[in-house]
N, C-alpha and C positions, 0 to 999 in steps of 0.2 A: 502492500499502501500506501503510494503518495504525498505524503499531509505537506501543503498549502498553509504556514500561520504568521495571520495579519501585514497583512505582502505592503505594500506602500511604493511605489512610484510617483514623481512629481519630471515635470521639464518644464524648466526656464518658466517656474513655480507655478505648476501648471500643473495640479497634482490630473492625475491618470486618473494610477487604483490608492486604494487609498482604506485601508486595515481589508485586503482581500483576503478569506480563511476558503477551502475544503480539504475534502480530500477523495483520493480518488482510486477505486478500489482491483482488486487484481480481473484478471477475465471483466472487465465489465469495459463501457466506451459511454464518458463523460462527452457530455456539449454544451461547448459556449455558445450564446445567443445574444445578443444586442447590437444592436446600428452601427454602424461607420465610427469611429472613433473614443468608440465606451473603453477600448483599451483587454481590446483580447488578442492581440497581436503580439503587446507591448507582453501581457499574461504568458504568452508559450514561449515569447525567449525567454522570459527569467524560471520558467519551468524547462528548456531544454541544459541550461547556460549561456548566455552567446549573451545575457541581456545579466547584472546586478541591483534588484531592490534597493533601498535606500533603507527598507526599513524590513523588516522580518525575516521564515526560512521558510526551506524547503527543504526536508525530509524526507526520508525513503530510510527503510531495516536491511538495502544491499545496498551499505556506500561507497558502490558508484554502479549508480542505477540509472545515471547519462551514460551509461559505452554502451546501455541493452540501450536506447534511443532512438529513434530514428524520427525525425524532423523536416517533414515537408513546411517549409515556413511562404505563406505567401513572393511571387515573385522568384522566386530561389531556384522556378524551372531551368539557371544556366549555370549545367558540372560547368564537368571538360568537352567542351564544348569540339575540339580536336580528336574527340575522343568517340569507336561505335557509339547503340546504346547499350550493347554484348560487354564490349568492355565496359564500361560506364555501371554496372549489374554487378559482373563479375570485383573489379572497385575494390567498391560499395563492400559489398560482401564478405569479402577478404581483410578490406578498415576493419569488420567485426566479431574478425575468428574466425569465417565459416571459412574447413575447408574445402577442397576442389571436391570431394566423393559429393559435399552438401551442399555447393551451391548448383553441381549440375541434377543431382534428384530433386530439390526446390522447386530449380527452373524448369525442369520438367513438368514437376509437381505442378503448378499456378501459371506455366503459357496460355494453358487454352482457357483461362481466365480474362490473357487479355487478348484477344485476336492478331490487333494491329501490329502485335513484338515477331508475327511471320514477319512481317509485310518490312518494318523499318528496321528489327537486330545489326542492321549492317552500316545501317548508315548512319552518319555521325550526328550528334547529339544537337548539333546547332543548325543542321537542317533539320528541325524538327519542326512542329507549330507549338504555341506554347503550350494547348490542351493535349498533345501529343508526351510532350513533355512528360505531365503535371499524370498522365497514363503510367510508362515508363517510371517515374518513380515513387506512384505505388506499385507498381510489378517487383523496385527493389529493393524496397523494409518487405515483400514479406518474401522474398528470395534473399533472404537476409537475416534472415526468421528472427530480427527485432522483440525486442520482453512488452514496449512501450515503443505505442505510432500518434505520433503530430500530428494534425494536419491540420495547415491550415486553408482557407475558404475551397477545400478538397474539392466544389471539382467546379470553382476560375481558369477556364479558358476551354472545359468541356464541351461539347457537341450534344444538341439537346439527344443524341441518344442514348454516351455515356452516360450526360446524370441525371434518367430514366432508368435505366438499369442500374446505378447504386441506391440509389432512392429506392425502386424496387421493391431489389435487394434486403433493404433493413427493413421496410414497413412490413411488407410479407410475411416474415420471415419471423418477427416480433409480433405477427399477428398469429398464428398456427403454432406459434408456444403458448399463447392465449388463451388459443380454444381449447389444446393440449392439457392446458393449466386447469381450464374451466369443466373441461370434461363433457366436453361439446360432439356430439354427435350418441351417445352411449344409446340412442333409441333406436341405430343402426342393426346395434345390437337379435333385439326382437326380432327386426322388419326383414332381414340378411339371415337371420340361425347358423350366427363365427358372433362373438364374444368376448373378438376380439375388434371392437369396435374400432379402434383408430389407425390399426392399417383401416379401416373401411374409411373413415373421412380421410386422413393420407392423402390415401388414392385419389379423390373429391379432388383434395383439393390444388394436387397433378393437375390433373384436366382441367380446375381452371384457371391453374394459372399457365397450363399451359393453353388454352383459351383466351387469357386477358392477352398473353400476346402477342399471340395474332388480331385479337381486334383494336389494340392501340401501336401497333408498330404504319400499319400504312399511315391514319391520324400524324404523327410525331415525325414518319421519311418526306411526307407534304409540304408539310408546316417548315421545314428548316431548312428543303431544297426551293420553297418558295420562297426562303430570308436570301437564298443563295443567289435565289439567281437561276440554277440545274434544272430548274421543271420542264421549262420551256426546250429542254433541246432532248424531253422523253415524252411529254405533248404532243409530240413532233414522228417520232419514229419508228415504224415499219410493223412493229410488236404493239399490240396495244397494256397501256400502264397501266390495268391490272394482270398481265400474266410478265410483266417487264416487277413489278413487284413482287414475285414472287419465291425469288433471292435472297433478297430483304429478311420475306419473312422464313423462309430455310435459316439465314444466317439468326434471325431471333430467338427459333424456335432452340438450336443448335448453343449457344446460348443463355438463355429457358434450361434446357437438361443440366447443361453445369448447377445451376443455381436447385433443380428440383435434386440431384445432388449432393451437396450440401444442409438441402434442407433433413430427409432421409439421412445423415451423416446424427444432427443436433436430433428429433427426434429420439432417434438409435437410440444414441451416448446419456439423452436427459430423460426420456420420457418413456424406457427400453421396446418401441414400435419397430418391430416385425417383420416388411412384407416380399413377398412375390410378382414379377411380373411370368404369363406368357407371349407368346405369340397375337392372340386376342383382344390383348390392352391395350400390347404395344400399337397393334397397323386400329384401333380405334380412339387411341390416342390424335395416331397424324390424320384420318378422316373425318371426325371429330373437330381440331384443330382447320382443315381449308373448307370444310363448316359458315365455323368464326372467321375463320377471313373477308366471308364472304361479307357477315354480320359488319366485318371491322373497316370494310367496301363503303357500304351504306354508313356509317357513322363518319369515313370519311369525307364519303362527298355531302353533309348536311352537315361541313363541317369548313366544307369550304362555300362551300354556298351563303354557311349561317355566321363565321368568324366565330365559331365557341370550340376549340379543337380542345382544351385540355376537360374545361367544366362538363362535356359529355361524355368524353370517354369514362372521365372518372366514377362523373353517376353507371353505364352501364357494366362499367369493371363491378361494383356495391352491388347492381342488384344481378347480374349474374349468381355475386357468390354464393345471395340472401334467397332465391325461386327458382336454381334448377338443381336444388338435393343436394348443392355442394354441400355445405351442410343442412341442418332436421329440415324438411318443410311437407307443410301440411297433405299434406291428400286432394284437397283442389285446389293447392296454387300449382302443385306438378302436374294436373288435367288439363291445367290450362299451358304450361310454359316444358310442355312433351315433345315441341314441334324445337325449339330450338336444342339446336346439336349441342350443347354442353345439357343436360338434362338426358339425354337419351345416352349419351356417352358415358356420360355415372351409373344409370343401370348397367351399361355393359362391363364396363370393368368390372365393377361389383360383383354385378353373379357369377363373370368367369373369375374374380379373386375365389369364390362361395364354393362356388356348384364343379370350374371347368369346364362352365358351358355358359351360353350367350346365348341365347334360344334367335326366336322372332325379332331379338332387342336392335341386337348385328344390321341385321337387316335394316332395320325403320334409320337407323346411325347414316348409313348410309345415302338416304333418301334423302332425307333430314336436311344433310349435306348436301346433299346436290343441288338442290332446292332452294336454298340457302346460298349457293354460291355464285349460282345462277340468278338473281334478283339481283341481290346481290353489284354483281359485274353487271345489272340493267342500271339500277339506279346510280348507281357509280357515272355511266357513264353520260348519264340523262342529266348532273348536278355539275358536272363536267362542263357541257352545255349551257348552262343555262348560266354557272362561272361566271364562264367565257362571256356571255351577254349582259349581263352586270358587273363583270369589270371590278369582280373578288381577286381577279388573279394581279394586278396592277396592286394591287393596296398591300403589300410584305414589302 
């Protein structure tokens, strides 16, 4: 545990920090929230030892705790400009006493979380954008296996996709832990005839995670491309935009797969949840994701026309969580929402897990997903034309 006691700091007779005290527990996340200029970065500088306080003290049971600390301060993305990304990562890990074998093992372990690394590992660090440098510094911190990680403005310079990925990872993991801690889903045990209701809840949450990624992916990408002015090239491509974004959907699904592995590890070690998947479950998740992508196309079209991308996507994600039997839902609501691919998918994956058979539910899932994909394709095309008529594509 790290303790900050009565920390005060002033610059040019102006008090920035005044008698600040708090503790940082082991294996925890501590967030400093406040407006610009309130002293957050100053406090982090004191914590990592690059700035001395006027009064007060920072203590830890380990006197050399700062040697186990990796700090990414705002504006510090410029490391060794003439070295490659990989050389910087290795060097920072060596400075923290990691062996060649440990560095190789950690790099292999975490590189899949950062697809960007595959394309920039041999580039000079100075050639990277601000957001790319920030991402690679976070990767370096993980490879160095630092005990304490300090991040000042961790999303500074990141594009919309990476910000959304980090935000979703934190929020969805905490939400899942809350559901397990509160015994949400215990009624699944009676409904499906299996006492392992936590596994049934987790399977539904996995299906919802893939569906949320499918729904939000195209809206986020559209907004990002509109802001940087690249959407116009894709609008004039020979292949329809709806199919072009399937590649980005595949990328989002790959990232979400690793997030789900994290969910599985956390729920296994903290709540003792064990589950297995079979071919039917994997196929159902794949088909459901395509169907939900159709719903995502509808939302993206509405978002382009009404320019409310963020709020619409969030509302739809919450709606899907509570009415598609991801969490226990009344039979009346299920009757209404059974045509949504996620509702059908939840039944398929849970029945397949318990009985190793999905019956006619799998066929219904295929039909619902195909219908929603076709509807989404047509609706998106209509709203793209309406947005052009209204001039919305020029207002970003």
